Every structure is written in C-alpha cells, then in structure tokens.
N, C-alpha and C positions, 0 to 999 in steps of 0.2 A: 818694893813695889815690884824687883822686877818677876816677881816669882806667880804674883799675882798678878800684871799682865798676863805671862805662857800661861797660867793657868783658864781664865778667861780666854785666850783663846784655843786652848785645846778644846773644851767646850762648846767654841763656836762648830772649830776644828769636826770635828764629831757628831757637831747638830747636823751641817752640810752636809758630811758623810755619809749619816744616816739618808734623812733627808734623797738624796741620790742613790742611795742602793734601793730605798727604796720605789725606789720612782721607776731604776730602770728593771725593778722587777712586777709591777703590775701590770699583767698579762694582758693583752692587744687581743683590739676588740675583735671579733667572728660574723660571721653573715651566713646565713642557710638560705635560698634559694629554693623553694620547693612549687614545681607547675604538676597543675594537674588535669591528664593530657585533653580537651574538646567538654569542661563540664559548661552546663550553662548554669548560668547565675538564677534560672527561675527553678532547679530542686535543689541548690542551694539556702534560701532565702522563700519558699515555699514548701519545701520536702519534697516529695515522691506528685507525682501528678496520680489519683487512682485512674481515668479513659487509661492510662499506659500498665500498667501494674495488673495480668492475668492469672497470677500462680496462689494462691491461699496462705503459702509461707510467705511469702512477700508484700503484700500485704494485710500480716498477721502485725509485721517487722512493720513495716516501713506506711503503710497507710491509716490502717487502724488502734489511732497512738491518738493523746492526747495535743500533743505538737507533731509536727512530720518536720519540719528543719531539723528539730531538736535531735529529732528519730535517727536524723542522717548525718548529722555534721556536726553534730556537738562541739567543740574544738573550734571548729575555724571560725565556731557564729562569735564563741568567748570571743575573739578576736576586738569587738565592741566593745565590750569592760574593757579588754585590758590592753588595747594598742588603739590601729583603727580595721575598718571594715569598709571598703567601698564597692559598688555597686548596686545595691538594691533600691533597683526602679524604681518601686511600690510604694520605698520611706523618699527618695527625691534621689537614692545617690546614684547617681552613674560614673561608670568605668566601662572601654568598650579597645579592640587597638585601632590604630591608626593607617594600619596598612590596607591594601587596597581589593589583598584577597580573603581573611579572613578566615587560612585554613592552618599548619602547623607549622610549616619550614615557616615560613614569611612572621606570623606570626612568632616564635621562639628569635629571631633576627633582630624582630623589632623589639624585645623584651633584653636583651643581652647588647646590642649596640644603643641602647634610646633613641633609635625614631628606622621608617620603616626602612627597608632596605628596598628603594626601585627595583634589582637585580634578577630576586629574592622570587620567585613568581612557580614556582613548581616545591612538589617534595625528594623533589631527590639530590643522593648521598653527594653535592657536592663541592668542595670544600667554598665557605663564608671566605666573600676578599674584604668582606669587615670585619676590624681587631676589636671581637668584642672588647666587655667590660671584664672576663675572667681574665683575657688573656694580659691582657691592660698592667693586671695584679698579677700574674705570674711574672711575666716581663722583671715585677718589683725586687731584686734582694734580699726588700723586707719579705715578702712571698715566698719566694724561691720554696719549690717544696708541698707548698700550703694553698695549692686547688687544685681542687679535683673535682671530677663528674659525674652523675650512678645515674645508667638509662636504662627506659625501656627500651627506647629503639633506636635502628640502628642506624640510622642516621645522624641521631646526637655526634658522632665523630668527627664532619663534615658541620655542622652546624659551631663546634667548635673552631674547628680548620689544626685539626691535631699535630696531620703534618711541620705545621709551621707554629703553634704554637707550645706546641710538643707538653698543653694537661693530658694529661692521661684522663680513661674514660671508662668503665665495666658498662656494657650493655647485654641485659639479660639474653637469654637463648632465644631465637625466633619463631625456635617452629610451632607453637601454639599455648593458646592461652592455659589459665594464668601467666603473666610480664614481670607486674613489680612485686610478687612475694621475692623473688629472685633478688631482687634492686634494692627492696626490704634489705636479706641478709646481709649482701654487701655493704650498705651501710650499717647496717652492726656492726661488722665485724672490721672495716675502717676506721667507724667510729670508737673505737678503743684508741687510736691515738690519733683524736682527731686536726684534720688542718683545719684554717683558719676563713676555704673559705670555697665554700660544697652548692654545687645546684645538683639536685636530685629531681631526674623528668618522668614522672611515671605514667603510666600509658594505657592500661586496662580501660579506664573510665570510657575514651575513646576507639577502641579495639570492640567492647560489646557494642559502643552504644554503633557502629556501623555497622553490624550482625542485627541487627533489629532486638537485638536480646533488655528487653528495657530491667530485668531483675539483675544483672550481670553488671549492667553499669551505675542501679543501682549500688551494688553493695564494692565497686572498687570505688566506689565512690565512699561509699565510708570506712571504709580498710585503711584508702587514704587517710581522711580524719582521722581514726587510731595510732595508725603511720605516726607523721604529724605529733600528735599529743604526747605520746611515747619518747619521741623525742627530743620531744622540749622539755619534759620531763627529765627527761639523763643530761637539757644540756645542765636544768635547773638545782641540778643535786651534784651539779662540776664547780669547784671553790673557784676553776680556772676560769670557766665560760660563765661561770651565774652572776649575773647583770652585765656581759658586757657580749651581748649578744644575740644582736639583727637575724629574729625569722620572718622570711616574702615569703606569702601562697598566693600564687596568684595559678589562670591558665593564659594559654597559649590562643582562645578562640570560645566563641560559644556557639551554638545550634540552631540548625531551624526551629522558626515557632510560623505554623505548625509543620509535621514533617523534620521531628528531632535527628530521628537514625544523619540526617549530616546537616553538611556547613559547608560557608565558599561565598563570593559574592555573583558569581559566575561569568568576573573577566578570567579571559583568557587574551593574555596578552593584550593588545585593545580597546579587546571585543566583548561584546560580552553575550556570552551562551545562558537563554533562559533560563534551561533547562538541568545545570548548573547554581541557579539563584538560589539560597537559602535563606527569610531574613530575618533576624536579627542576629542572627551568627557573628555576627563581631562586636554583638555583646558582651564581656567579664565582668571579675569580680578582681577583685587589689587585697587582703589580707597583711599585715603587719603589725609586729610584737619586739619590744626590746627597748635601750637605750634611748633615749629622740624619736622615742613613737609618738607622735600626738593625736589627735582627735584631726576626719580634715572631712571637706567638708566641698564634697562634686559635685552639684546641682547638677539634669541638662544642661543648660546652658552652659557650665565648666568640667565639661566634661572629663573626667583621668584618661588616659589614657597610657597604656599594656609599656611604651618609652618609658618611661616617667620610673619604671622600676629598677634601670641600669644606675641612673643616678641619685634614686636613694639607695644602691646594694656601696656607690662606691662611699660615697655618704655616710653611709653607718658603722663600715668597715676601716670610716678613717683614711680614704683617702679621698676630699674633695677633690683636689692637685689634677684628679686624675676624667673630672669629668668638662667636655668636650665640650666650644660652642652651640654646635648642632644639632648634641643631648635635648631631649627634652626636661623638665627642671625634676626637680627632685618632687615627692607626693609629698614629703611632711618636713613643716620646717623646723630646724635643732629648736627642741627646749619650747615646743610650743606645745599648751596644756592640752 
C-alpha cells in the first residue's frame, strides 16, 4: 500500500512540476505602438484626394484605381476585420485628440500618459513632466531593458524624458528627408532580439505635408503601411511572439480641412490666433489587433480619444495595475467580440 501511495504522490508531483514549468516558460505578452505623424483619417479611409494630386505617377498609383483607400494603406484597413479600427467618420466612427492644441508634442504626450498635459503647449524638446506608460513599465524589474523607442523626430527623447526614464531612443538623422527608412532599418536590426514594449514614431508623412508635397505625403503613408505589414508578418512568424503581441497604430493629430498642409487649434497659451487655426485637425484614427482586442463602437456621441491608447497598451502587455486613475479608459474590453 505504501508503494501505491508513493507512486500516486510521484505522479501528482510530476504533473504539478510539469504544469509549473510550462507556466514559467510561457512567453510574456508584448506590445508594439506605431505612430504615423499627422495622417488624416480622410486619406486613410477615402484614399488620395484627386484634387490634390498633380503628377501622373501618383495619379496612376493612388487615384486611377478601383479602391483608392486600399491602394494607399491596405494593411491598416485590414484591422477592421482582424482587430479594431476607429475613426472612419464617413461610417459613423469617431476618434480625436483631447488636448487643446492639435500638434505633435501635445499629441504624443497625451497618447503616452493617458491624458492631455496642460503644460505641454509647444513642440520644443523640453523634457516631459509626465511619467509616460513607457517609463512606468521600464521601472519594473519584469520589463528591465525591454522598452525601446525608434523615432524620426529628434524631440522624442524629450517626450519620453530619457534623462529620467533611461529609455533608449533611436532618432533618425535630421539632415533631410526621407527619415522613416532610417527608423525602419533600426527597428529591423533591433528586432533580431525584440523588446517587449516598442514605440515606433514615423514622421515623413507630416514633414512632406508641411512642405506641400502631397505625393510625398501619400508615399510616406503607403511606405508606413507596408512596413507595419512586414513587422506584423515577422511577429506572426515568431513562435515566441505570435498570438502574444498587440499592435496599435495611430497618429498624433490630423490635418486641416481645407488647407491640408497645416494643423493646430490656433491656441497660443490661452488666446486664439485665427491664422493658426486648422479646422478638423483634432480628428484622428486608432487601429489595434492582437489578443484581447475586439471590435469597438465609438460614434461621434462617444468619440474615442488618443489618450485611451495608454491604458490599452498597459492592458495589452499584462500590466493593468499601472493604469492610473486620471488616465482615459482602455479602448477595448478584454474578451469582447
């Protein structure tokens, strides 16, 4: 009888040990945030504006096609079927920034802190007073060395406050356009051993738009879409990350309508400067796919805000306890269809 008990105990111990070992070896969740600077929802969901296209090559590629939107950013549009895609106002879906200014630093500060920072009123590379979600994670032992940033804009180190957070940031050479290919190459090199949390900040779309180069703006969006597709395909081909990675794609602000080159609310401190006001440049889009991401209904009466990305990122990477009381709520309810 003692021998039987000993055998049963050995079997139970073996099962418990095997289960614990398997649990310990389960790869952790990961998240990739990609921002594409200053992309209008109008181009994403409608495609190229024929009235703004002036050369034959761009017209052939992006205008004289059966589906203009699909010709520009087919992969991001696919999030509607394999995740969630918010911001197509033609279809009654709404996303916007909640900050008062509608330009880059306030936009990124909102995305990364979960709320607008009233002290961020400029694009100057002043160290961010807020603690971003990236910094909250980088402080934790389970994320040590696992938070990385790759950016086209040289103000990004200030936005994540590298002096305080210690987060490594790659920034592209700023001499001339395009800059995004440098960022993409740096990401490809780093993803030989991918970090758990990554922010990739692409910027050529905004730079070309400010120059009035609509063809360059469109090409930058298409190149970003192709790169994001490549990134996701690499994730899905990696047994350690497939099924355990969330991909979030958004923009820091929209662009004016009309007057697509600019953006901004016209607010300067507490005054309004009419010449700097670009209507509708607070309108954005947010896309996400990965485990736990379900469809989301954000109508104009319940518009999603870019600040919701922060809590969504924390939820997706398995750190919901880092969500702060003043953060906008996650975009998606875990397990929702």
